[in-house]
C-alpha positions, -999 to 999 in steps of 0.1 A, spaced: -223 -141 763 -254 -137 785 -288 -139 767 -306 -106 761 -343 -106 768 -361 -82 745 -396 -90 756 -401 -99 793 -433 -117 785 -412 -146 770 -405 -171 798 -391 -201 780 -377 -212 747 -373 -248 734 -354 -259 704 -357 -292 684 -335 -303 656 -346 -324 625 -321 -352 621 -309 -358 585 -307 -396 583 -337 -406 604 -359 -376 598 -368 -375 635 -369 -345 658 -343 -344 685 -341 -323 717 -304 -317 714 -277 -314 687 -239 -317 689 -226 -304 655 -190 -316 663 -202 -352 670 -228 -352 642 -203 -336 617 -233 -321 600 -261 -295 605 -297 -304 611 -322 -303 582 -343 -279 602 -346 -262 636 -379 -258 654 -383 -230 680 -412 -229 705 -416 -199 728 -436 -197 760 -451 -164 771 -470 -152 801 -506 -144 792 -528 -132 821 -503 -146 846 -503 -181 830 -476 -196 808 -488 -203 773 -468 -223 748 -470 -206 714 -472 -226 681 -437 -238 670 -418 -221 642 -397 -244 620 -368 -231 599 -353 -253 572 -316 -252 568 -302 -255 532 -267 -269 528 -249 -270 495 -219 -292 488 -186 -275 479 
């Protein structure tokens, strides 16, 4: 599925993933290899402001996982 751009002022998006065991932020995540989900995901958007790219403050979302 192709991404849908809702606001054309967004020019880039970056994701980082909080590793469970080390507690370090990683640039990539392979759920099949990790066999787990990250503790959190950080999203950073870049927008065009006055013709210049401006990286916005990151937003972090915690992921809660419960055991069966």
